[in-house]
Backbone as CSV, one residue per row, in Angstrom:
resi,resn,N_x,N_y,N_z,CA_x,CA_y,CA_z,C_x,C_y,C_z
1,MET,16.145,-13.117,3.804,15.023,-12.695,4.753,15.787,-11.823,5.885
2,LEU,16.974,-12.862,5.942,17.734,-12.000,7.610,19.565,-11.663,7.289
3,ARG,19.450,-11.427,5.530,20.550,-10.759,5.370,20.676,-9.341,5.171
4,PRO,21.853,-8.848,5.953,21.490,-7.371,5.722,21.718,-7.033,4.055
5,LYS,21.208,-5.448,4.535,21.420,-4.957,2.779,22.169,-4.060,3.073
6,ILE,23.461,-4.028,2.521,24.453,-3.359,2.197,24.256,-2.062,1.182
7,PRO,23.828,-0.816,1.428,24.021,0.242,0.683,24.975,0.442,0.156
8,THR,25.023,0.739,-1.042,25.728,1.037,-3.003,26.066,2.380,-2.583
9,ASN,27.361,2.785,-2.552,27.723,4.089,-3.052,27.477,4.306,-4.382
10,PRO,26.934,5.564,-4.128,27.061,5.780,-5.936,28.480,6.158,-6.363
11,THR,28.808,5.701,-8.044,29.734,5.881,-8.549,29.561,7.283,-9.116
12,PRO,30.824,7.867,-9.091,30.627,9.327,-10.149,30.837,9.139,-11.842
13,THR,29.667,9.858,-12.077,29.536,9.763,-13.647,30.547,11.100,-14.696
14,GLY,30.866,10.990,-15.423,31.490,12.129,-16.249,32.549,12.518,-15.622
15,ALA,33.469,12.992,-16.626,34.695,13.658,-16.290,33.948,14.897,-14.910
16,THR,35.225,15.196,-14.106,36.037,15.855,-12.809,36.289,17.812,-13.679
17,ILE,36.069,18.381,-13.461,36.083,19.662,-13.793,37.624,20.691,-12.797
18,PRO,38.821,20.593,-13.060,39.218,21.510,-11.736,39.385,22.928,-11.717
19,LEU,38.711,23.384,-10.467,38.643,24.484,-10.991,39.983,25.318,-10.547
20,PRO,39.894,26.800,-10.876,41.249,27.130,-11.165,41.361,27.946,-9.872
21,VAL,42.456,27.867,-9.309,42.933,28.678,-8.139,43.690,29.377,-8.606
22,GLU,43.020,30.564,-7.877,43.765,31.737,-7.601,44.323,32.260,-6.838
23,PRO,46.149,32.500,-7.139,46.987,33.173,-5.775,46.553,34.193,-5.041
24,THR,46.231,33.950,-3.256,46.088,35.614,-3.133,47.385,36.195,-2.476
25,ALA,47.350,37.372,-2.627,48.413,38.707,-2.807,48.542,38.358,-1.042
26,ILE,49.991,38.360,-0.575,50.259,38.574,0.978,50.984,39.538,1.161
27,GLU,50.103,40.427,1.782,51.473,41.466,2.560,51.874,41.604,3.385
28,GLN,53.157,42.281,2.599,54.149,41.858,4.596,54.650,43.164,5.024
29,ARG,54.117,43.451,6.120,54.209,44.792,7.046,55.801,44.816,7.577
30,PRO,56.620,45.700,7.319,57.748,45.558,8.843,57.091,45.606,10.438
31,SER,57.726,44.364,10.417,57.449,44.702,12.664,58.588,44.688,13.287
32,ALA,58.349,45.499,14.219,59.255,45.471,15.281,59.863,44.282,15.895
33,PRO,60.937,44.072,16.534,61.112,42.838,16.890,60.854,42.384,18.007
34,ALA,59.947,41.453,18.438,59.358,40.828,19.722,60.345,41.141,21.033
35,PRO,59.747,42.241,22.125,60.576,42.497,23.060,61.205,41.114,24.002
36,VAL,62.219,40.823,24.601,62.352,39.798,24.715,62.549,39.657,26.546
37,PRO,61.233,38.731,26.898,60.544,38.971,28.020,61.566,38.574,29.452
38,ALA,61.729,38.994,30.387,62.922,39.302,31.356,62.709,37.715,32.232
39,ALA,63.477,37.168,32.422,63.422,35.654,33.239,62.945,36.492,34.708
40,PRO,61.753,35.957,34.730,61.232,35.851,36.694,62.518,35.624,37.600
41,VAL,62.344,36.289,38.661,63.190,36.228,39.726,62.286,35.436,40.957
42,SER,63.219,34.393,41.752,62.592,33.703,42.173,63.184,34.028,43.728
43,SER,61.777,33.843,44.442,62.110,33.713,46.016,62.502,33.385,46.756
44,ARG,62.648,31.954,46.138,63.417,30.673,46.672,64.870,30.684,47.001
45,PRO,65.688,30.227,47.821,66.376,29.780,47.924,66.654,28.621,46.981
46,THR,68.152,28.821,46.130,68.648,27.757,45.123,68.921,26.839,46.539
47,VAL,69.089,25.656,45.859,69.482,24.358,46.498,70.901,23.718,45.933
48,GLN,71.802,23.775,46.198,73.451,23.465,46.086,73.454,22.557,47.048
49,LEU,74.065,20.879,46.353,74.318,20.035,47.035,75.982,19.784,46.778
50,THR,76.198,19.664,47.966,77.652,19.101,47.965,78.261,18.111,48.275
51,PRO,79.049,17.002,47.379,79.600,16.337,47.585,79.016,15.518,49.289
52,GLY,79.414,15.925,50.311,79.177,15.005,51.486,77.078,14.935,51.544
53,ALA,77.116,16.339,51.224,75.256,16.343,51.017,74.638,14.978,50.217
54,VAL,75.325,14.555,49.226,74.871,13.687,48.838,75.018,12.309,48.857
55,LEU,76.390,12.528,49.606,76.349,10.923,50.165,75.325,10.607,51.441
56,ALA,75.101,11.527,51.738,74.417,11.942,53.133,72.857,11.379,52.889
57,VAL,72.812,11.652,52.036,71.022,11.364,50.992,71.441,9.720,50.589
58,ILE,72.432,9.473,50.041,72.295,8.707,49.585,72.464,7.192,50.478
59,GLY,72.965,8.026,51.365,73.534,6.634,53.160,71.603,6.637,53.438
60,GLY,71.086,7.766,53.289,69.401,7.936,54.263,68.833,6.692,53.737
61,GLY,68.887,7.065,52.301,68.131,6.364,51.238,68.338,5.005,51.467
62,THR,69.497,4.422,51.408,70.065,2.841,51.717,69.460,2.973,52.960
63,ALA,69.578,3.476,54.104,69.158,3.050,55.440,67.379,3.269,55.701
64,VAL,66.651,4.103,54.621,64.977,3.680,55.055,64.651,2.524,53.649
65,VAL,65.522,2.218,52.471,65.042,0.379,51.950,65.666,-0.573,52.969
66,LEU,66.809,-0.024,53.856,66.682,-1.612,54.636,65.630,-1.731,55.569
67,VAL,65.359,-0.533,56.061,64.348,-0.474,57.260,62.881,-1.293,57.020
68,VAL,62.983,-0.470,55.790,61.333,-1.226,55.120,61.863,-2.184,54.558
69,GLY,62.325,-2.799,54.476,62.494,-4.129,53.762,62.525,-5.298,54.782
70,ALA,62.606,-4.997,56.114,63.438,-5.587,57.327,62.162,-5.900,58.167
71,VAL,60.983,-4.595,58.135,59.702,-4.808,58.624,58.852,-5.504,57.714
72,LEU,59.115,-5.523,56.252,58.214,-6.563,55.476,58.619,-7.854,55.159
73,VAL,59.924,-8.254,55.706,60.013,-9.677,55.862,60.018,-10.017,57.384
74,SER,59.496,-9.357,58.216,59.236,-9.761,59.685,57.805,-9.747,59.643
75,MET,57.303,-9.136,59.133,55.570,-9.228,59.189,55.293,-10.293,58.424
76,LEU,55.979,-10.566,56.794,56.174,-12.010,56.422,56.805,-13.221,57.089
77,LEU,57.350,-13.019,57.611,57.799,-14.142,59.005,56.836,-14.307,59.756
78,ALA,55.819,-13.359,60.464,54.513,-13.275,61.268,53.925,-13.909,60.564
79,VAL,53.231,-14.076,59.705,52.537,-14.348,58.825,52.515,-15.995,59.123
80,ALA,53.881,-16.494,58.303,54.356,-17.997,58.386,53.960,-18.425,59.717
81,VAL,54.625,-18.033,60.550,54.700,-18.511,61.710,53.000,-18.806,62.000
82,THR,52.336,-18.055,62.217,51.034,-17.839,62.714,50.479,-18.909,61.807
83,SER,50.570,-19.385,60.482,49.750,-19.548,59.608,50.120,-21.553,59.935
84,VAL,51.534,-21.886,60.792,51.829,-22.819,60.475,51.462,-23.728,61.712
85,SER,51.672,-22.566,62.923,50.772,-22.568,64.438,49.039,-23.334,64.099
86,VAL,48.475,-22.333,63.404,47.088,-22.487,63.158,46.771,-24.095,62.634
87,ALA,47.783,-24.421,61.449,47.706,-25.728,60.668,47.766,-27.021,61.988
88,VAL,49.036,-27.074,62.913,49.263,-27.557,64.139,48.139,-27.828,64.552
89,CYS,47.760,-26.956,64.971,46.459,-26.753,65.651,45.436,-26.986,65.754
90,ALA,44.881,-27.159,64.073,44.118,-27.944,63.095,44.036,-29.353,63.492
91,VAL,45.400,-29.697,63.521,45.723,-31.381,62.695,45.200,-31.808,64.765
92,VAL,45.726,-31.253,65.412,45.694,-31.919,66.786,44.687,-32.043,67.403
93,LEU,43.349,-30.843,67.162,42.241,-30.964,67.201,41.312,-31.824,66.241
94,ARG,41.213,-32.540,65.043,41.452,-33.668,64.101,41.776,-34.557,64.903
95,SER,42.654,-34.590,65.437,42.984,-35.959,65.647,42.148,-36.604,67.313
96,LEU,42.779,-35.785,67.977,41.426,-35.777,69.341,39.877,-35.729,68.501
97,LEU,39.505,-35.279,68.155,37.824,-35.218,67.666,37.712,-36.617,66.703
98,ALA,38.532,-37.106,66.312,39.020,-38.742,65.355,39.328,-39.661,66.681
99,SER,39.764,-39.299,67.866,39.823,-40.910,68.027,39.080,-40.438,69.835
100,HIS,37.923,-39.002,69.741,36.856,-39.652,70.468,35.962,-40.111,70.088
101,LYS,35.591,-39.857,68.958,34.235,-40.666,67.830,34.652,-42.028,67.811
102,ARG,36.090,-42.696,67.837,35.977,-44.145,67.753,36.234,-44.722,69.000
103,ARG,36.136,-44.243,70.080,35.798,-44.607,71.701,34.571,-45.047,71.805
C-alpha cells in the first residue's frame, strides 16, 4: 500500500528503419578578405617603470606591510593586557566578597 509505483518505459518493438539522408549542396562564393581593424589610439600615457621606481614600489609596499603588522600586533597586545587586568580585578573582587561574607 505504501510502496511507490514506478512507471515502466515502453520498450520499442520491431526493427527500426534508417531514413535516407541526402547531402545538401554548399555554395561557395568568393569573398573579399575582411578589413583589418586599426588599433585604437589610447589617450592615456603609458607607464614605464625604471629599476629605481620598481625598488621604490617594493620598498613602499614593505613599509606598508610592516606598519599594518605593527598596528595589528599592538591592538592584539592591548586586548591581551585589558583582558588580564579585567581577570585580576574579578579575582580581587571575588576574594573581597568572599571574605566579607565569612565575617
